[in-house]
N, C-alpha and C positions, 0 to 999 in steps of 0.2 A: 263070293257072297258070302259070309260068315254070319250067323245069328246076332256076333256083338256090334252089325253094323246097324241092324233096325232098331235095337234093345237101347242102345246110345242114342240115336236118333230121337225114339220116343221119349225115353228119360227128358233130355234135354229140352224138348216140347213143352213135358208137364211140366217141367220144375219152371222154367221159363214162366207160362200159363197162371198156372193155378197159385205160383207164388208171388205173382204180382199182379195178376186181374183187380185184386183190392186197391192196389193206387191208379188202375185206369177209373174204376169208379168214384173213387175221390176227387180227380182229377175231372170227371165230368161233373159231378154235384158243384164244383168250383166256379164252375164256366157258365150255371143254370141248365144243363142239358137235361132234358125230359128222360124216361125211361125207352123211349124209342129210340132217341137219337145216342143216347147210351149203347144200347143195343147196335145201331147201324157202325158205330165207333168201333164197337169190338168184331163187328164181322168184317167191315173194310180192312182195317189192319190187317188181322189175321191173312185174309186174302193178300195186300201186300205181300206179307212175311212170307208165305208159301208159293206167290210165282217168284219173289226174288230168291231164294235160297233155291230154288229150283233151276232156276236159271244159272244164278252164277256158279254154283257146285258145279252143273253141266257143264259150261261153257270155261269153265277155268280149270277143271278136273281137281279140284281143291276143296274142302270142306269149308267154304265160306255160307256162312246161313248167317240171317238176319234178325233182329229181335225191335219191339218196340223201346223208345228210348226211356229207360226208367226213370235216371235222373231229369230227362225231359219232365216226365209225368208228374213227379213230384213238384216241380217247379211250378207246372200249370197248377197243379192241385194245392199250391201252398201260397198262390197268388190271390187277388180278391177283384171285385171290381169289373170282372169285364165279363162280357153276354157269350154265348155258343155262335155267334157269328162272329165275334171279334175275335174267339179261338180258331174259328176256321177260317177267318183272314191272313192269319198267324202263321198257322201249318202253310197255306199258302206260300207266303215268304219265305219261310223257312225251306220249304222243298225246290223253292227258285233259289235259293242259296246254295244249297246241298247240290245243286246240278251245277251252278257256278262253279263251286270248286272242283268239282268232279273235270270237269273242262280246263280251270286255271289251275296248272299245277303251282304257282307261285301262293294263290290263296291256302290252299293245304301245307305249305310249308309257314305262313305268316301264322296262321293257327296253334300249327305247330309249336310257336315260339312263344306264346304266351306260358309262362311260367309254370310249372304244374304246382308250386305252392299255391299261387294266387289259385288256378282254375279250381282244386282239390277244394281250397277254403271257399270260395261260393257253393261246389256239390254238398260241401258241409255243413252249411248253414241253409243250406235248401233240405237236406234230408233231417236234419237235428229236431226239427217241429215232428215230426213223424215217430221217433225216437220217444220224444217227450209227453206225446200225444198218448204214446202205446202204456207209459207208466200209469197216465192218470187212467187211463180204463178199470186199473186194479179196485178202486173203492169202487166202482160204478155195480161192479157184479163179480167180486173178489173169489167166488166158489166156483166161476166158470172161468176166469181169466189166469187165477194163480196156478191150477195144474196145467192148463196149457202154457203158460211162461217156461216152468219148471221142464216140460214134457222137451220143449224147443231146445233148451239147454243143454238135456240128457241128449236129446235126439242129433245134437250138431256135432256132438263127441266124436260120436261112429260114420254121420253121414251128413254132413252142413250141407248140402245141395238138394235133399229131401226134407230138411226139417220144418221149412216154412210150410210146404206143402202137408207135411203132418199135422202142422197145427188146424192148418185150414181144414182140412176134413176132419182129425178128430174134435176141433172145436164145432162143425157144421152138425154133426153126428152128436156132439153131447147139446147144444141147442135144441136138438130137434125132439133130443130123449127126453129131455127135463122139460118140456111145454115152452119154450121158449120162441120156439117158431108155431106159428100158427098153422101151416099148413105147406106142405109144397106146390108151384105153381103147376099150371098144364104146359106141359111140352110142347113149343112151337118151332117151328123153322124160323131162322133171319132174314132181314127182308133192310135193305136199306135206304136212308132217309136223305134225302138232297138237304143242304143248310144253307141260305146267304150267306157268303161270308160279306164282313163289316168292316172293312179297311178304314181304320182311324189311326192316328198318331201314337197313343197312347198302346195301342195293342203293337205295333210296328217294336216302337222300342221297351216297352216294359215287355213283354212275353216274345215276339219273333225272335229278337237279336239275342236275347239269352237263351231262346230253345237252342237256335242255332249255335251258340258259342258252346253248349253246356254239351249238347249231342256233338259235336264235333271233337271238344276237346275229352269228354268222360266214354263216350261210347266208340265213335268211328275209332279214333287213334288208340284206344286198348283193344279194341275188335282187331286192328292190323298187328301190336305187338302182339297178340294172343297167337294169331299165326305166323306170325315170323318165328316166336317161340317155338312153334311146333317146325320147324323147317318150311316153311310155306312164305312165296315172297312174288305175292300178286302184285301188280301196278296199280296202286290207290286210287286213283282217277277214276276209273272205271265203275269199279266197286261203290262209290260215293256216289257219283252220278246214275248209277241202276236205280240206289235207295232214293234218292234224292227226286228223280221222275215215278216213282211208285208212290213216293208220299207227295207226289203234287196231283196224281189222280184219285188217291184214296179221299187226300183233304175236303176235298166237297160235299163227299157223306159225311165226316165228320172224324176221319181218320185221322191221329195225330203222328207225328215223324218215326218211321222206320229208318235203322242204322246197322252197322256191322255188330253181329252179336258177339258178346264178349264172356262173359259166363256162361251159356249154352255152349258157345263156340268151342271154349274148353274142355268140356265134356265131350264133344265131337272128334276132338283133334289129338288124343293121346293116343298113347299105343296100343291099350284096352282094345280099344275099337277097331285096328288091325293090325299084324305086325307091319304092313307094307305100308308105308304112307300113302300112293300112288292109289291105294283102294278105299281109301277114308272120304272121300269125296262122293262116296256112296251115301254116305247119312243124308246130305243134301235133300234129295225125293224122300226119304221118308219121314224126316223130319216137317218136309213140306204137304205132305199127305195127313202128319198129325194136326199141322194149324189151317188146314181144309176142314178137317171134318169140328175142329172147333167156332171155325168160320160158319159154317152152317148150324150149329144148334148155339150160337154167340148170343141168342134173345133168350132161349130157356137159362142161361147161365147166367144173363144179367138178371133175370129175373129171380133165380133163386139166391142172388147175394141181394137183391132187394127186401127178401123178408129176413133174412138174417140178421141176429140183432148188432145195432152199432158199433155197439163196444169190442166187437169181436172183428168186426171192418178193420176198424182204428186199431187194435191190436195186430193183426195178420200186415196191414200197411206197414207199422213201424218195425214190425221182426223181419219184413223181408227186405228194409232198406237201414238194417242195424250194422251189417256186413259190408256196406259201402260206405257208412258213416264211418267206422273205425277204418279201414283201408285210405278215405279222404282226409281221416283227420292225420295220420300216420306221413301222408305225403306232403301234408300242408306245411308239417313241422319239423319235416327231415332237413332242410337246409338252414342252419341257424342264421344265417345272413337274412334268409326269407320268412322268417317267422312272423316280425311285427306286420308286414302287409299282408302276409295269408290270415292271420288274427284280426286285423281291420275288416280282409274282407268277409272272412267268417262271421264278426258281430254285425256288421253292416246290414251281408245278408239275411242271418236269421232274425234279424231284429222286425224284418216286416215293412222297414220303412218304405212308405209312398211320395214319392216328392215330384209335383208336376205331373201327375200320371203315370209316373215309371214307377216299375217296381223294385223292391230290394234287391233283388239280383245283378242288375245292371248295376245298381248304385254302389254294391257291396265290389262288382269287379274293377267300375270307375277308382274307387278309393283304394283297393289294392293296388293298383296298377298307379295313380300316383304317388302312396308312399314309397313304390320300388324307385320310381323316379326320381325321388328326392333324395334316395339313398344311390342312388347311382350318382347325382349331381352334388353330393359330397365329396364322393371320391373323385370329383373330376378337379385339378390344379388348381385351376380359376376357381374354385370354389373355396380355395383352402381357407383365405385371409378374414371372410367373413365366418369361417368355422370358430377362428381362432379369434376374434372378437367377442361370438356367441360364447366360447367356453372360457372368457376371460371377465365377460359380465355377470356370469353366473358364478 
């Protein structure tokens, strides 16, 4: 045991929690959750992550840790027209799909065959709204927002992982000291609140399916890639199945999907944690301890966010997703042959289109896949005569 093990575990937990809690709050507001339901959401998902990380890291003797689906939360926050009951139903269905994926290896392979360009175009279309909204906070409160933006880009030059957390803490202190916050709420312990699911076709197609796809393509596959890059090669099925199981157990209490961590995992898998790769799994229990603490005080943390200026919350959410947006755009446009499909996916997803009650993320994915299919059809020999005719007419 080295001191570096708990330090890296706690840093990963604090960065993962503090840097993206604003997105959880935004997602809860989008589906009309009350403050009590939001507190239950945060509490139960933190409990799920704590148990998953403790079990998986101990069982595999690898630094396997989990996180909430940041792209998935962004998807929920960008949606409209869904109730909290419909969101819970979507979480249940998504969890069931994750369990099924873990049990049946072909499903994992099928999801992995979605072109990274299209999956990244969908993710970019989801998170770009948050980046744009972050910019729009500048005229609302320039004396608070502009210094925080400057601090973010300066701090990230030296420590990208802590830049969002620094903005959150610094912005909160500045808001309190300048009288933008009336007073801090009374500390309270968390409680869990059951929410009855409302299974509707609109929620299944417009929320559950895109949430499953973005969680698999942008989170679980990325989390596996981080582990493999660090020299670990776990069997994917059991890991995905466990996260699906605890997502299913936490869903009735408002907890959204959990999955394998990517950014947080990168903090816990490097040589700085421990020179011996076989010892790095010990970050899992300390990471779990941190999230257990977050779960106990989840209600107080949500209450604090409730009294902070709305512009600050929007800014933090946008800055937290800036790196995800940059990475998604770079992957989406990397392959020249896929650029049109990725661009169509991005545009349709970012448009906020709702058709037949189904949200833009689903239609963006469909549009991108259709464009890819047409491109592939064009290359077939049987399609060449029609191509030549069209070129002649043009």
